[in-house]
VONUDO-858566 format. One line per field, with one value per residue: residue in three letters; x, y, z of N, C-alpha, C in turn; residue number from 0; chain. Coordinates in nm, 3 decimals, always signed. Layout:
N
rest = [ALA,...]
n.x = [X,...]
n.y = [Y,...]
n.z = [Z,...]
ca.x = [X,...]
ca.y = [Y,...]
ca.z = [Z,...]
c.x = [X,...]
c.y = [Y,...]
c.z = [Z,...]
nr = [NUM,...]
kette = [A,...]
END
This chain:
92
rest = [PRO,VAL,ALA,SER,ALA,SER,ILE,GLY,GLN,VAL,TYR,LYS,ALA,THR,LEU,ARG,ALA,THR,GLY,GLU,HIS,VAL,ALA,ILE,LYS,VAL,GLN,ARG,PRO,ARG,VAL,LEU,HIS,ASN,VAL,ALA,LEU,ASP,LEU,PHE,MET,MET,ARG,THR,LEU,LEU,VAL,PRO,LEU,TYR,GLN,ARG,LEU,ASN,PRO,GLN,SER,ASN,THR,ASP,LEU,VAL,SER,LEU,VAL,ASP,ALA,TRP,GLY,THR,GLY,PHE,ILE,ASP,GLU,LEU,ASP,TYR,GLN,LYS,GLU,ALA,LEU,ALA,THR,THR,GLU,PHE,ALA,LYS,GLU,ARG]
n.x = [+0.463,+0.095,-0.080,-0.146,-0.182,-0.257,-0.209,-0.088,+0.067,-0.028,+0.079,+0.119,+0.135,+0.265,+0.176,+0.396,+0.347,+0.074,+0.046,-0.121,-0.248,-0.200,-0.288,-0.083,-0.095,+0.055,+0.116,+0.207,+0.500,+0.453,+0.182,-0.040,+0.064,+0.062,-0.197,-0.334,-0.209,-0.321,-0.585,-0.606,-0.495,-0.702,-0.904,-0.805,-0.742,-0.839,-1.126,-1.180,-1.145,-1.311,-1.533,-1.523,-1.510,-1.759,-1.989,-2.264,-2.300,-2.447,-2.343,-2.214,-1.904,-1.665,-1.782,-1.831,-1.578,-1.469,-1.625,-1.564,-1.286,-1.269,-1.364,-1.184,-0.959,-1.035,-1.014,-0.755,-0.668,-0.559,-0.596,-0.863,-0.987,-0.901,-1.053,-1.299,-1.303,-1.286,-1.513,-1.680,-1.634,-1.708,-1.986,-2.056]
n.y = [-1.087,-1.056,-1.168,-1.337,-1.399,-1.499,-1.273,-1.072,-0.965,-0.860,-0.626,-0.546,-0.206,+0.112,+0.432,+0.682,+0.968,+0.952,+0.749,+0.557,+0.215,+0.049,-0.135,-0.251,-0.321,-0.484,-0.569,-0.828,-0.866,-0.780,-0.892,-0.762,-0.769,-1.071,-1.153,-1.033,-1.160,-1.419,-1.392,-1.323,-1.560,-1.720,-1.628,-1.658,-1.916,-2.127,-2.052,-2.079,-2.375,-2.504,-2.437,-2.569,-2.851,-2.846,-2.782,-2.767,-2.585,-2.275,-2.059,-1.729,-1.720,-1.570,-1.313,-1.376,-1.458,-1.204,-1.033,-1.184,-1.094,-0.827,-0.789,-0.914,-0.744,-0.502,-0.588,-0.563,-0.308,-0.141,+0.136,+0.191,+0.016,+0.106,+0.368,+0.269,+0.104,+0.334,+0.475,+0.281,+0.267,+0.499,+0.504,+0.361]
n.z = [+2.351,+2.417,+2.303,+1.983,+1.647,+1.318,+1.137,+1.293,+1.615,+1.974,+2.201,+2.539,+2.694,+2.808,+2.857,+2.854,+2.891,+3.031,+3.185,+3.103,+3.043,+2.756,+2.454,+2.210,+1.855,+1.639,+1.320,+1.122,+0.909,+0.566,+0.531,+0.392,+0.137,+0.110,+0.138,-0.058,-0.289,-0.213,-0.271,-0.515,-0.626,-0.566,-0.689,-0.985,-1.003,-0.831,-0.865,-1.146,-1.155,-0.984,-1.102,-1.323,-1.227,-1.105,-1.281,-1.253,-1.064,-0.963,-0.825,-0.791,-0.774,-0.802,-0.714,-0.451,-0.348,-0.369,-0.206,+0.056,+0.043,+0.083,+0.314,+0.502,+0.398,+0.502,+0.756,+0.809,+0.819,+1.053,+1.165,+1.099,+1.251,+1.492,+1.556,+1.514,+1.750,+1.935,+1.893,+1.965,+2.274,+2.336,+2.317,+2.499]
ca.x = [+0.305,+0.009,-0.198,-0.101,-0.276,-0.199,-0.181,-0.025,+0.065,-0.062,+0.170,+0.096,+0.231,+0.217,+0.186,+0.486,+0.276,-0.027,+0.070,-0.242,-0.206,-0.262,-0.249,+0.004,-0.140,+0.169,+0.075,+0.338,+0.528,+0.381,+0.069,-0.149,+0.099,+0.021,-0.353,-0.374,-0.189,-0.399,-0.737,-0.568,-0.476,-0.830,-0.983,-0.762,-0.700,-0.960,-1.273,-1.217,-1.116,-1.412,-1.657,-1.500,-1.544,-1.889,-2.082,-2.401,-2.313,-2.503,-2.289,-2.103,-1.777,-1.586,-1.842,-1.802,-1.424,-1.434,-1.683,-1.465,-1.172,-1.305,-1.387,-1.043,-0.880,-1.079,-0.932,-0.604,-0.673,-0.565,-0.650,-1.005,-1.030,-0.873,-1.163,-1.419,-1.313,-1.292,-1.628,-1.773,-1.592,-1.788,-2.133,-2.071]
ca.y = [-1.051,-1.108,-1.238,-1.360,-1.440,-1.509,-1.170,-0.990,-0.984,-0.776,-0.625,-0.450,-0.105,+0.201,+0.573,+0.760,+1.092,+0.964,+0.632,+0.475,+0.112,+0.042,-0.243,-0.220,-0.408,-0.502,-0.639,-0.915,-0.782,-0.839,-0.934,-0.714,-0.868,-1.208,-1.165,-1.013,-1.290,-1.542,-1.366,-1.330,-1.710,-1.789,-1.577,-1.687,-2.049,-2.187,-2.019,-2.174,-2.505,-2.510,-2.439,-2.694,-2.948,-2.860,-2.730,-2.727,-2.476,-2.133,-1.973,-1.642,-1.751,-1.448,-1.213,-1.440,-1.438,-1.051,-0.969,-1.227,-1.028,-0.690,-0.788,-0.961,-0.640,-0.442,-0.631,-0.530,-0.172,-0.118,+0.252,+0.194,-0.060,+0.182,+0.459,+0.204,+0.091,+0.428,+0.503,+0.200,+0.306,+0.650,+0.466,+0.267]
ca.z = [+2.309,+2.507,+2.187,+1.859,+1.540,+1.189,+1.083,+1.401,+1.775,+2.059,+2.318,+2.650,+2.685,+2.933,+2.796,+2.924,+2.930,+3.118,+3.262,+3.084,+2.981,+2.641,+2.383,+2.079,+1.784,+1.513,+1.181,+1.057,+0.769,+0.407,+0.536,+0.287,+0.003,+0.104,+0.134,-0.191,-0.358,-0.201,-0.314,-0.666,-0.692,-0.558,-0.826,-1.115,-1.024,-0.786,-0.901,-1.277,-1.134,-0.894,-1.186,-1.417,-1.183,-1.059,-1.377,-1.206,-0.949,-1.020,-0.749,-0.846,-0.684,-0.802,-0.630,-0.315,-0.317,-0.377,-0.070,+0.173,+0.047,+0.120,+0.454,+0.534,+0.379,+0.612,+0.906,+0.810,+0.839,+1.215,+1.182,+1.082,+1.373,+1.618,+1.521,+1.547,+1.896,+2.013,+1.879,+2.055,+2.386,+2.346,+2.336,+2.638]
c.x = [+0.223,-0.100,-0.122,-0.181,-0.179,-0.140,-0.096,+0.004,+0.012,+0.065,+0.119,+0.218,+0.184,+0.285,+0.288,+0.415,+0.192,-0.006,-0.044,-0.184,-0.288,-0.238,-0.184,-0.034,-0.035,+0.122,+0.212,+0.358,+0.467,+0.256,-0.034,-0.102,+0.063,-0.144,-0.401,-0.327,-0.279,-0.526,-0.690,-0.571,-0.623,-0.933,-0.936,-0.760,-0.815,-1.090,-1.284,-1.216,-1.245,-1.546,-1.643,-1.516,-1.694,-1.966,-2.209,-2.419,-2.354,-2.441,-2.179,-1.985,-1.698,-1.636,-1.821,-1.646,-1.403,-1.489,-1.606,-1.340,-1.176,-1.317,-1.250,-0.947,-0.886,-1.035,-0.799,-0.564,-0.674,-0.616,-0.792,-1.046,-1.019,-1.002,-1.266,-1.423,-1.337,-1.440,-1.751,-1.739,-1.677,-1.937,-2.157,-2.080]
c.y = [-1.123,-1.173,-1.260,-1.414,-1.451,-1.395,-1.062,-1.032,-0.849,-0.775,-0.523,-0.326,+0.009,+0.344,+0.642,+0.894,+1.088,+0.837,+0.533,+0.356,+0.104,-0.104,-0.178,-0.342,-0.412,-0.607,-0.717,-0.862,-0.849,-0.889,-0.905,-0.798,-1.024,-1.225,-1.143,-1.082,-1.389,-1.501,-1.363,-1.475,-1.762,-1.761,-1.640,-1.843,-2.131,-2.200,-2.108,-2.339,-2.553,-2.527,-2.536,-2.845,-2.955,-2.749,-2.697,-2.625,-2.353,-2.032,-1.873,-1.655,-1.610,-1.348,-1.253,-1.437,-1.281,-0.991,-1.038,-1.140,-0.893,-0.688,-0.834,-0.813,-0.555,-0.466,-0.605,-0.392,-0.126,+0.034,+0.264,+0.114,+0.019,+0.284,+0.364,+0.153,+0.205,+0.490,+0.404,+0.222,+0.416,+0.594,+0.398,+0.360]
c.z = [+2.395,+2.409,+2.057,+1.765,+1.404,+1.125,+1.152,+1.532,+1.832,+2.177,+2.407,+2.658,+2.777,+2.858,+2.883,+2.994,+3.025,+3.203,+3.219,+3.012,+2.861,+2.581,+2.252,+1.999,+1.678,+1.404,+1.127,+0.935,+0.644,+0.427,+0.423,+0.149,-0.016,+0.081,-0.015,-0.305,-0.329,-0.262,-0.466,-0.704,-0.669,-0.660,-0.952,-1.121,-0.974,-0.838,-1.037,-1.261,-1.092,-1.010,-1.295,-1.351,-1.135,-1.145,-1.348,-1.145,-1.015,-0.900,-0.837,-0.749,-0.698,-0.691,-0.454,-0.251,-0.279,-0.218,+0.056,+0.139,+0.114,+0.250,+0.524,+0.517,+0.500,+0.748,+0.919,+0.845,+1.004,+1.246,+1.178,+1.222,+1.491,+1.635,+1.549,+1.690,+1.972,+2.010,+1.954,+2.192,+2.431,+2.401,+2.475,+2.753]
nr = [0,1,2,3,4,5,6,7,8,9,10,11,12,13,14,15,16,17,18,19,20,21,22,23,24,25,26,27,28,29,30,31,32,33,34,35,36,37,38,39,40,41,42,43,44,45,46,47,48,49,50,51,52,53,54,55,56,57,58,59,60,61,62,63,64,65,66,67,68,69,70,71,72,73,74,75,76,77,78,79,80,81,82,83,84,85,86,87,88,89,90,91]
kette = [A,A,A,A,A,A,A,A,A,A,A,A,A,A,A,A,A,A,A,A,A,A,A,A,A,A,A,A,A,A,A,A,A,A,A,A,A,A,A,A,A,A,A,A,A,A,A,A,A,A,A,A,A,A,A,A,A,A,A,A,A,A,A,A,A,A,A,A,A,A,A,A,A,A,A,A,A,A,A,A,A,A,A,A,A,A,A,A,A,A,A,A]
END
């Protein structure tokens, strides 16, 4: 791999048909499952615990976790990312 992160790896490749150099992004197995489990745990365990330890807090932690989770799940959608990258390249 030419790059690595907690959710995947990136490899260099060459398309046979055109000879074009491309990057192939491969997601680690079960990433979506693990992220979903983490979000579930945060909502069901950490939010109530935080609220119990900080009763004066008026932050809507469930909405905060949900918003963060939505963004993170979007990052796992490589097709959506590829489309956005293509659109960005067209604008340049």
